[in-house]
C-alpha positions in Angstrom: -0.3 -27.4 1.6 -2.8 -27.8 -0.9 -4.0 -24.9 -3.4 -7.7 -24.2 -2.9 -9.8 -24.5 -6.4 -11.3 -21.5 -8.2 -15.0 -21.3 -7.6 -16.5 -22.1 -10.3 -19.8 -19.5 -10.3 -20.0 -16.7 -13.2 -19.1 -14.1 -10.6 -15.4 -15.8 -10.3 -14.7 -16.1 -13.9 -16.4 -12.2 -14.6 -13.3 -11.3 -11.7 -11.0 -13.0 -13.6 -11.8 -11.2 -16.9 -11.8 -8.2 -15.2 -8.4 -8.6 -14.0 -7.2 -9.6 -17.3 -7.9 -6.5 -18.2 -5.7 -4.9 -15.7 -2.7 -7.0 -16.8 -3.1 -6.0 -20.5 -2.8 -2.6 -19.6 0.2 -3.3 -17.6 1.4 -4.8 -20.7 0.6 -2.1 -22.5 2.3 0.3 -20.5 5.3 -1.8 -20.5 5.4 -2.2 -24.4 5.0 1.5 -24.8 8.1 2.3 -22.3 10.5 1.7 -24.7 9.5 4.4 -27.0 9.8 6.7 -24.0 7.2 9.2 -25.6 7.0 12.9 -23.8 3.7 12.9 -25.1 2.3 9.5 -23.1 2.2 8.7 -19.5 3.2 5.5 -19.0 2.2 6.0 -15.6 -1.2 6.2 -16.6 -1.2 2.8 -18.3 0.0 1.6 -14.2 -2.8 3.6 -12.6 -5.3 2.5 -14.9 -4.7 -0.9 -14.2 -4.6 -0.6 -10.3 -7.9 1.3 -10.5 -9.3 -1.8 -12.8 -7.7 -4.2 -10.7 -9.1 -2.9 -7.2 -12.8 -2.0 -8.7 -12.8 -6.0 -10.0 -12.2 -7.3 -6.7 -14.6 -4.6 -5.1 -17.7 -6.0 -8.0 -16.6 -9.6 -7.5 -17.1 -9.2 -3.6 -20.6 -7.5 -4.2 -21.6 -9.8 -6.8 -20.3 -12.8 -4.6 -22.2 -11.5 -1.6 -25.5 -11.0 -3.5 -24.7 -14.5 -5.3 -24.6 -16.2 -1.4 -27.6 -14.4 0.5 -29.9 -15.4 -2.2 -28.8 -19.1 -1.9 -28.9 -18.8 2.1 -32.2 -17.1 1.6 -33.8 -20.1 -0.6 -32.5 -22.9 1.9 -35.1 -23.8 4.2 -32.5 -24.3 7.0 -32.4 -23.7 10.8 -28.9 -22.7 10.5 -29.2 -19.9 8.3 -27.3 -16.7 9.8 -28.7 -14.9 13.1 -28.5 -11.3 10.8 -30.6 -12.7 7.8 -33.3 -14.1 9.8 -33.6 -10.6 11.1 -33.8 -9.2 7.7 -36.5 -7.1 6.7 -38.1 -7.1 3.1 -40.3 -4.6 2.2 -44.1 -5.8 1.8 -43.8 -5.1 -2.1 -41.3 -7.9 -2.5 -43.3 -10.1 0.2 -46.1 -9.6 -2.2 -43.8 -10.1 -6.0 -42.8 -13.8 -3.5 -46.8 -14.6 -2.9 -48.0 -13.7 -6.5 -45.0 -16.2 -7.5 -43.7 -13.3 -10.0 -40.2 -13.7 -7.8 -39.0 -15.8 -5.7 -37.5 -15.3 -2.2 -34.3 -15.7 -3.0 -34.2 -12.9 -5.8 -36.3 -10.7 -3.4 -34.1 -10.6 -0.8 -31.1 -10.7 -3.5 -32.4 -7.6 -5.0 -33.4 -5.8 -1.7 -29.6 -6.8 -0.9 -28.5 -5.0 -3.5 -30.8 -1.8 -3.1 -29.2 -1.2 0.9 
């Protein structure tokens, strides 16, 4: 069975960086566990690592969603997902696109983020 390659996107690289922070918290907890200090709760490091890892996944998911929506909105394709063809864009965003101050892809992505 072949292993899928990692996405080569800015969003995925940020995810890996955030996940590495979580790993470092685990390593710090493991390193400090040897000292058996009553002052330091080693479990805090593991809880913080867990929160960091979950936050990294959540952040990556949303950033990837925004990126992909923008890509789909930029395509002139009849194969666009139905939900995106029915997506309502405020007139202020339509005017920004019409004036050329933003692209359609960016306007849609910004509005998805706002919702």
